[in-house]
C-alpha positions in Angstrom: 74.8 280.4 83.2 76.6 279.1 80.1 74.7 276.0 79.0 77.2 274.8 76.5 79.3 273.2 79.2 78.8 271.0 82.3 77.4 273.0 85.1 77.3 270.5 88.0 80.6 271.7 89.6 78.9 274.1 92.0 76.3 271.6 93.2 76.5 270.0 96.7 74.9 266.6 95.9 77.6 263.8 95.8 75.7 262.2 93.0 75.7 265.3 90.8 79.3 265.9 91.7 80.2 262.4 90.4 79.2 263.7 87.0 80.8 267.2 87.0 83.7 266.0 84.8 81.6 264.2 82.2 81.9 265.7 78.7 78.1 265.8 78.7 76.8 269.4 79.2 74.8 268.4 82.3 72.6 271.0 83.9 71.1 270.8 87.4 67.3 270.9 87.4 65.9 274.4 87.5 63.2 276.6 86.0 65.9 278.5 84.2 67.1 275.4 82.4 63.6 274.5 81.4 63.2 278.0 80.0 66.4 277.6 78.0 65.1 274.4 76.5 61.9 276.1 75.5 63.8 279.0 73.9 66.0 276.5 71.9 63.0 274.2 71.2 65.1 271.3 72.2 63.9 268.2 74.0 65.2 267.4 77.4 67.1 264.3 78.4 66.5 263.8 82.1 68.8 261.4 83.9 67.9 260.5 87.5 69.9 258.5 89.9 71.6 258.6 93.3 75.2 258.3 94.6 75.0 254.6 95.8 73.4 253.3 92.6 75.4 250.6 90.9 73.8 250.7 87.4 74.0 254.5 87.5 77.7 254.1 87.7 77.7 251.5 84.9 75.8 253.8 82.5 78.0 256.8 83.4 81.2 254.8 82.6 79.8 253.4 79.4 78.1 256.4 78.0 78.4 259.7 79.9 82.2 259.5 80.0 82.4 258.7 76.3 83.2 261.8 74.2 81.3 260.6 71.1 78.2 259.7 73.1 78.4 263.0 75.0 78.7 264.9 71.7 75.5 263.3 70.5 73.7 264.1 73.7 74.9 267.7 73.6 73.8 268.1 70.0 70.4 266.7 70.3 69.2 267.5 73.9 69.3 269.8 76.8 70.7 267.3 79.4 69.6 267.5 83.0 71.0 265.5 85.9 68.8 265.0 89.0 69.6 263.4 92.4 66.4 261.5 93.2 67.1 261.8 96.9 67.2 265.6 96.6 64.0 265.8 94.6 61.9 262.6 95.3 58.8 264.4 94.1 60.2 264.8 90.6 61.6 261.3 90.6 58.2 259.9 91.7 56.5 261.9 88.9 58.7 260.6 86.2 58.8 257.0 87.5 55.0 257.0 87.4 55.2 258.4 83.8 57.5 255.5 82.9 55.1 253.0 84.4 52.3 254.5 82.3 54.4 253.7 79.3 54.3 250.1 80.3 57.9 249.9 81.5 59.5 248.8 84.8 60.9 251.7 86.8 64.2 252.0 88.6 67.5 253.9 88.5 69.1 255.2 86.5 65.9 256.7 85.1 66.3 258.0 81.6 63.3 260.2 80.6 62.8 262.3 77.5 60.7 265.5 78.1 59.4 268.4 76.1 60.9 271.8 76.9 57.9 272.2 79.3 59.1 269.2 81.3 56.3 266.9 80.0 57.4 263.3 79.6 56.9 261.5 76.2 59.2 258.5 76.4 61.8 256.9 78.6 63.5 253.9 80.1 66.0 253.1 82.8 69.5 251.8 82.0 70.5 251.7 78.4 73.7 250.0 77.4 76.2 251.8 75.2 75.6 249.2 72.4 72.6 247.0 72.0 72.6 244.0 74.4 70.5 242.4 77.2 67.6 242.9 74.8 67.9 246.6 75.1 68.7 249.0 72.3 72.1 250.8 72.2 72.0 254.3 73.8 73.2 256.0 70.6 70.3 254.5 68.7 67.9 255.6 71.4 69.1 259.2 71.3 68.9 259.4 67.5 65.5 257.8 67.3 63.9 260.0 70.0 65.4 263.2 68.6 64.1 262.2 65.1 60.6 261.5 66.4 60.6 264.8 68.4 61.6 266.8 65.2 59.6 264.9 62.6 56.5 263.6 64.4 55.3 266.3 66.8 51.7 265.0 66.7 52.9 261.6 68.0 54.9 263.4 70.8 51.9 265.5 71.7 49.7 262.5 71.7 52.0 260.7 74.2 52.3 263.8 76.3 48.5 264.2 76.5 47.9 260.5 77.3 50.6 260.5 80.1 49.5 263.8 81.6 45.9 262.8 81.7 46.8 259.5 83.3 49.1 261.2 85.9 46.2 263.5 86.8 43.8 260.5 87.0 46.2 258.8 89.5 45.4 261.6 91.9 41.6 261.3 91.4 39.6 259.9 94.3 39.3 256.2 94.9 37.3 257.0 98.0 36.0 254.4 100.4 35.5 254.1 104.1 38.0 253.8 106.9 38.7 250.0 107.1 37.4 248.3 110.2 39.7 246.2 112.5 38.1 243.1 111.0 39.0 244.3 107.5 42.6 245.1 108.6 42.8 241.6 110.0 41.6 240.2 106.6 44.3 242.3 104.8 47.0 241.1 107.2 46.0 237.5 106.8 45.6 238.0 103.0 49.2 239.2 102.8 50.4 235.7 103.7 49.8 234.5 100.1 52.6 236.7 98.8 55.1 235.6 101.5 57.9 233.1 101.0 57.4 230.4 103.7 60.7 228.8 103.2 63.1 231.8 102.9 61.0 234.6 104.5 60.2 238.0 102.9 57.9 238.2 99.8 58.2 235.4 97.3 60.8 235.4 94.6 63.8 237.6 93.9 65.0 240.2 94.4 64.1 240.4 98.0 63.5 243.8 99.7 63.1 244.0 103.5 59.6 245.7 103.3 59.4 246.8 106.9 55.9 248.4 106.6 54.5 245.1 105.4 56.3 243.1 108.1 54.8 245.6 110.7 51.3 245.0 109.4 51.8 241.2 109.4 53.3 241.3 112.9 50.6 243.5 114.5 47.8 241.5 112.9 49.4 238.3 114.0 49.8 239.4 117.6 46.4 241.1 117.8 44.6 238.0 116.4 46.9 235.4 118.0 47.8 234.1 114.5 50.9 232.0 114.8 51.4 231.7 111.0 51.7 235.5 110.7 54.0 235.8 113.6 56.1 232.9 112.3 56.6 234.4 108.9 57.7 237.8 110.3 60.2 236.2 112.7 61.5 233.9 110.0 61.9 236.8 107.6 63.8 238.8 110.3 65.9 235.7 111.2 66.9 235.2 107.5 67.8 238.9 107.1 69.7 239.1 110.4 71.8 236.1 109.6 71.9 236.4 105.8 74.4 238.1 103.5 72.1 241.2 103.3 73.4 242.0 106.8 77.0 243.3 107.2 78.3 240.9 109.9 81.5 242.8 110.4 80.4 246.5 110.4 76.7 246.3 111.1 73.7 247.5 109.1 71.5 246.0 106.3 72.0 246.4 102.6 69.2 247.7 100.5 68.0 244.3 99.1 69.2 240.9 98.2 69.4 240.0 94.5 68.7 236.3 95.2 65.8 234.6 97.0 68.0 233.3 99.9 69.0 236.7 101.3 72.6 235.8 100.5 73.8 238.2 97.8 73.1 241.8 98.7 73.0 244.7 96.4 75.7 246.1 98.5 74.6 249.7 98.9 73.5 250.6 102.5 70.7 253.2 102.9 69.9 255.0 106.1 66.1 254.6 105.7 66.2 250.8 105.5 68.1 250.5 108.7 65.9 253.0 110.6 62.8 251.1 109.6 64.3 247.7 110.5 65.4 248.9 113.9 61.7 249.9 114.5 60.4 246.5 113.4 63.0 244.6 115.4 62.1 246.5 118.6 58.4 245.8 117.9 59.0 242.0 117.5 61.5 241.8 120.4 58.9 243.1 122.9 56.8 240.0 122.2 59.7 237.6 121.4 62.9 238.8 123.2 65.2 237.0 120.8 68.8 238.0 121.7 69.6 238.0 117.9 67.2 241.0 117.4 68.7 242.9 120.3 72.2 242.3 118.9 71.3 243.4 115.4 69.7 246.6 116.7 72.8 247.4 118.8 75.2 246.7 115.9 73.2 248.6 113.4 73.0 251.7 115.6 76.7 251.4 116.3 77.4 251.4 112.5 75.2 254.4 112.0 77.0 256.3 114.7 80.4 255.2 113.5 80.0 255.7 109.8 76.8 257.7 109.0 77.0 260.9 111.1 78.3 264.4 110.3 79.4 267.2 112.5 76.4 268.5 114.4 74.8 265.1 114.8 72.8 264.6 111.6 72.7 261.2 109.9 73.8 260.8 106.3 72.2 259.1 103.3 74.0 256.1 102.1 77.1 254.0 101.3 77.8 253.0 97.8 77.6 249.4 96.5 80.9 249.9 94.6 84.5 250.5 95.5 87.3 250.7 93.0 84.7 250.4 90.4 83.7 246.9 91.6 80.4 246.0 93.2 80.8 244.5 96.7 84.6 244.5 96.6 84.9 246.2 100.1 82.7 243.5 101.7 83.8 240.1 100.3 86.6 237.8 101.4 88.7 235.0 100.0 89.4 232.0 102.2 93.1 232.7 102.0 92.6 236.2 103.5 90.6 234.8 106.4 93.1 231.9 107.0 95.9 234.4 107.1 94.2 236.8 109.5 92.6 234.4 111.9 95.2 231.7 112.2 94.3 228.8 114.6 90.7 230.2 114.9 90.0 230.2 111.2 88.1 226.9 111.2 85.6 228.1 113.8 85.0 231.3 111.9 84.6 229.6 108.5 82.1 227.1 110.0 79.8 229.8 111.2 80.2 232.3 108.4 80.0 230.0 105.3 83.6 230.5 104.1 85.1 228.1 101.6 87.9 227.9 99.0 85.4 228.2 96.1 83.3 230.9 97.8 79.6 231.5 97.7 79.5 234.4 95.2 81.7 234.8 92.1 84.6 233.0 93.7 84.4 235.2 96.9 82.8 234.7 100.2 79.9 236.8 101.4 79.8 236.4 105.2 76.6 234.9 106.4 75.3 232.6 109.1 72.2 231.0 107.6 74.0 227.7 107.1 75.0 227.4 110.7 71.5 228.1 112.1 69.2 231.1 112.4 69.8 231.8 116.0 72.8 232.7 118.1 75.0 229.9 119.6 76.3 229.7 123.2 77.7 232.8 124.8 81.3 231.7 124.9 81.3 230.9 121.2 79.6 234.2 120.4 82.2 236.1 122.4 84.9 234.3 120.5 83.3 235.0 117.1 82.9 238.7 118.1 86.7 239.0 118.6 87.4 237.3 115.2 84.9 239.7 113.5 86.7 242.6 115.1 90.1 241.4 113.6 88.5 241.3 110.1 86.8 244.7 110.6 90.1 246.3 111.5 91.7 244.8 108.4 88.7 245.8 106.2 89.2 249.4 107.3 92.5 249.5 105.3 90.6 248.8 102.1 89.4 251.5 99.7 86.0 252.4 101.0 82.8 252.7 99.0 81.6 256.1 98.2 79.8 258.0 101.0 76.8 260.2 100.2 77.1 262.5 103.2 74.1 264.7 102.6 71.5 264.8 105.4 67.9 264.4 104.3 65.2 265.7 106.7 62.8 262.7 106.3 65.5 260.0 106.6 67.0 261.8 109.6 63.5 261.9 111.2 63.0 258.2 110.6 66.3 257.5 112.3 65.6 259.8 115.2 62.3 257.9 115.8 64.1 254.6 115.5 66.9 255.6 118.0 64.3 256.8 120.5 62.4 253.6 120.2 65.5 251.5 120.6 66.7 253.6 123.5 63.4 253.0 125.4 63.3 249.3 124.4 66.8 248.4 125.5 67.4 251.1 128.2 70.1 253.0 126.3 70.0 256.6 127.4 72.9 257.4 125.1 70.9 256.5 122.0 68.2 258.9 123.2 70.9 261.6 123.4 71.9 261.0 119.8 68.3 261.2 118.7 67.9 264.6 120.4 71.1 265.8 118.8 69.9 264.9 115.3 66.4 266.4 116.0 68.0 269.7 117.1 70.2 269.7 114.0 67.2 269.4 111.7 65.2 272.0 113.6 68.1 274.5 113.6 69.7 273.8 110.2 67.0 272.4 107.9 64.2 274.9 108.6 63.5 278.3 106.9 61.1 280.1 109.2 58.2 277.6 109.8 59.1 275.5 106.7 61.4 272.6 106.3 64.1 272.3 103.8 64.8 268.8 102.4 68.5 268.4 102.0 71.7 269.6 103.7 75.4 269.2 102.7 78.6 271.1 102.9 77.0 274.0 104.9 74.1 274.4 102.5 70.5 273.6 103.2 68.2 273.6 100.1 65.2 272.3 98.3 61.7 272.9 99.6 60.5 270.4 102.2 58.0 267.8 100.9 55.2 266.0 102.6 57.5 263.2 103.9 59.7 265.7 105.6 56.9 267.1 107.6 55.2 263.8 108.3 58.4 262.1 109.6 59.4 265.1 111.7 55.9 265.2 113.2 56.3 261.5 114.0 59.8 262.0 115.5 58.5 264.9 117.7 55.6 262.8 118.9 58.0 259.9 119.8 60.3 262.2 121.7 57.2 263.7 123.5 56.3 260.2 124.6 59.8 259.6 125.9 60.2 262.8 127.8 56.8 264.3 128.3 58.2 267.7 127.3 55.4 269.9 125.9 57.7 271.6 123.4 57.8 268.4 121.3 54.0 268.2 121.2 53.7 271.9 120.3 56.1 271.5 117.4 54.3 268.4 116.1 51.0 270.4 116.2 52.5 273.4 114.5 54.0 271.3 111.7 50.8 269.4 111.2 49.1 272.8 110.6 51.8 273.9 108.2 51.4 270.6 106.4 47.6 271.1 106.2 48.2 274.5 104.6 50.8 273.4 102.1 49.9 269.9 101.1 46.3 269.0 101.9 44.0 268.3 98.9 40.4 269.5 99.4 39.3 266.1 97.9 41.2 264.3 100.6 44.8 263.2 101.2 48.0 265.2 100.8 50.1 266.1 97.8 53.8 265.3 98.0 54.9 268.8 96.9 53.8 272.1 98.4 51.1 274.2 96.9 53.7 276.8 95.8 55.9 274.3 93.9 56.2 275.7 90.4 58.3 273.1 88.5 56.1 270.1 88.4 53.6 269.4 85.6 51.4 267.5 88.1 51.5 267.3 91.9 51.4 263.7 93.1 49.5 262.2 96.0 51.6 259.2 97.2 49.6 256.4 99.0 51.6 253.2 98.1 54.4 252.2 100.4 57.6 251.4 98.6 61.0 251.3 100.2 59.6 253.9 102.6 56.0 254.4 103.7 54.0 256.8 101.8 53.7 260.4 103.0 49.9 260.0 103.3 50.3 256.9 105.5 52.7 258.6 107.9 50.5 261.7 108.1 47.4 259.6 108.8 49.3 257.7 111.6 50.4 261.1 113.0 46.9 262.5 113.0 45.5 259.4 114.7 48.1 259.8 117.4 47.5 263.5 117.8 43.8 262.7 118.3 44.6 260.1 120.9 47.0 262.6 122.7 44.8 265.7 122.5 41.2 264.6 122.1 40.8 267.3 119.4 38.4 265.9 116.9 39.9 267.8 114.0 42.8 265.3 114.0 40.4 262.4 113.9 38.5 264.0 111.0 41.6 264.7 109.1 42.9 261.1 109.6 39.5 259.7 108.5 39.4 261.9 105.4 43.0 260.9 104.5 42.5 257.1 104.9 39.1 257.3 103.2 40.6 259.2 100.2 42.4 256.0 99.3 40.0 253.5 100.9 38.6 252.4 97.5 42.0 250.9 96.6 42.7 249.2 99.9 40.6 246.0 99.2 42.6 245.1 96.1 46.0 246.8 96.8 46.4 246.2 100.6 49.8 244.5 100.4 51.1 247.8 98.9 49.3 250.0 101.4 50.2 248.7 104.9 51.0 252.1 106.2 47.4 253.3 105.7 46.1 250.2 107.3 48.3 250.8 110.4 46.9 254.3 110.6 43.3 253.0 110.5 44.2 250.6 113.3 45.7 253.4 115.4 42.7 255.5 114.9 40.3 252.8 116.1 42.4 251.0 118.7 44.6 253.4 120.6 46.0 252.6 124.1 46.3 256.0 125.9 48.7 255.8 128.8 49.0 258.7 131.2 51.8 258.9 133.8 51.6 261.6 136.4 54.7 262.4 138.4 55.7 265.5 140.3 59.4 264.7 139.8 61.7 262.3 137.9 62.0 259.8 140.8 63.3 256.3 140.6 59.7 255.0 140.8 58.8 257.3 137.9 61.7 255.9 135.8 60.7 252.3 136.5 57.1 253.0 135.6 58.1 254.7 132.4 60.3 251.6 131.6 57.3 249.4 132.2 55.3 251.3 129.6 58.0 251.1 127.0 58.7 247.4 127.8 55.1 246.5 126.9 54.0 245.7 123.4 51.8 248.7 122.6 51.9 249.3 118.9 49.1 251.8 119.1 50.2 253.7 122.1 49.7 257.3 122.9 51.8 258.2 126.0 51.4 261.4 128.0 53.8 262.1 130.9 52.5 264.9 133.1 53.9 266.8 136.1 51.5 266.7 139.0 48.8 269.3 138.6 49.1 269.6 134.8 45.7 269.2 133.1 44.9 266.7 130.3 43.0 268.1 127.3 39.2 268.1 127.7 38.7 265.4 125.0 41.2 262.9 126.6 39.4 260.0 128.3 41.6 260.5 131.4 40.7 264.2 131.7 40.3 265.3 135.3 42.2 262.3 136.7 44.9 263.1 139.2 47.8 261.5 141.1 46.9 259.2 143.9 48.0 260.5 147.3 50.9 262.4 145.7 52.4 259.2 144.3 53.5 258.6 140.7 50.3 257.4 139.1 49.4 255.8 135.8 46.1 255.4 134.0 45.6 253.2 131.0 42.6 254.0 128.6 41.1 252.0 125.7 38.2 253.7 124.0 36.4 255.9 126.5 37.2 253.6 129.4 40.2 254.2 131.7 41.7 251.8 134.3 41.8 252.4 138.0 45.0 254.2 139.0 48.2 252.2 139.6 51.2 253.5 141.4 53.9 250.8 141.1 55.9 249.5 138.1 54.8 245.9 138.7 51.1 246.8 138.8 51.5 248.9 135.7 53.3 246.1 133.8 50.6 243.7 134.8 47.8 246.1 133.7 49.5 246.6 130.3 50.1 242.9 129.8 46.4 242.1 130.5 45.0 244.6 128.0 42.5 243.2 125.5 43.8 243.0 121.9 40.9 245.0 120.5 39.1 248.0 122.0 35.4 247.4 122.8 
């Protein structure tokens, strides 16, 4: 391939294709490009971003579309463009390297590497000319190239220091599996970082942080702590009614730039919405707030309307920008709303914070926090829904934000699990059908033999699957198994967990993000901190705990314990950043195993299944059996049978199982009366 030109035109990533016409001689990441850099003894400029990234667009317009700047880049560096969503392992590696240089990470990520791919300096967004306290990009390029050429010892020193630190990050910080009492202390301790007035964590920007909210909620319910429950509900109320939520089209933006949840960073990511659906279902089971049910329904409707491709898979994101302006698609002037809504405009403006001066840069971001955090009376809500529909129809004529229509295995799996959970929570069989469609798409299109691929777009599946792909697909399979009782889902979850063990497990404990045969990373990372998504190790540990509860096979318990303990030494100090591993430890010690035996799918069976999913059971492990099918030897309900041929349920905590129940009402009462902690 000719390197003295831009070679992104044959890529499928929407982000890379955004840069195919740049005068920069961009290359996609590959071992061949690294070899070329080595042959030319030229340093690498690695630019990492994603299609919905606002500041990526800014840097592109300022610098990458500028002929003079591009000429400088082409003269001094081998330039590589990387979509962080296609290669999250590489992104995580170089984000960690930047953090080790004492700098805040983010996107666009701008890293300078040796021809071997070793990082020696970097940053994020650099303006074209010096401002915001940042040096101009041209000065950065000249200085870095000069240091690389004239001070090789300094470069080698940086490389060695960073590489050693990256390796050390994977070194054991072993401890023990935290007890339920310690998990409770961590949950209560997280209150100190929460914003009691506005919800979420203190300060700005505000990210939803679903994993942390899940830990706070589960701890709050288990310990009957009203403060924890209140902060979770208040956080969700503020998000559901704030500007971070798209009140016309549905769905949550990635984060709010202010501390009031008013001004979103307008990009909408699939993974945020999948996780928030899960949390809203969790909370709704204890506090059936109609606001939460409404936001789940609207968010799923948005995903189905705007985030699906042929075959049923879910796509990655919607951009923050349209027509080169952040948020233009979503905001309104008072005059527009007056013109469209006529006599009803005053009602709408009262509820959605619309004024002549606006609430953001002279425009109006629709939100309902000023009019109260709950829903109003049914008649008014019905009227407001009709007015929103008028605005949504009008908004459809605007130039839309960019759509990143690639399908990622892990994000699809998160959405499959969320749809299944919402379907069972709100009795929506159609949502379960959509979950199965997407699951079948991933297993038929994003697998190569017994291995997952990570990304699909435009008929092409590519990039080796990473730990998160396996972990989230195992989780999705287990959730569908609980919904249907079909053995195929459990068999697939077990098979994928064995593949993950072979490809990713570290003999010292925990799992690497990249497979053992990955050849283009200087260090394989072991993710354990939850960020916008839970860490791969957290989800794997949760899966292993559930597999142990479902099968009774002690190897899953042992693997879960080893994984949690591998990072246990960090939990005491860093627990707000590791809620996923704490939730895994809770599942391991406090499962509720529910067995439903039914010879056919009768009405009584359906109502008993609904009773199970209506109950708040965050650590559930549900097995649905046909009459006569055996449970595994290690399951506490092993050997138990249907009572007089009736649909029969058993509920077990620890080694103790309930007496059999045969009616939905008796099952619901049994589940409601369960103790919060296992003996």
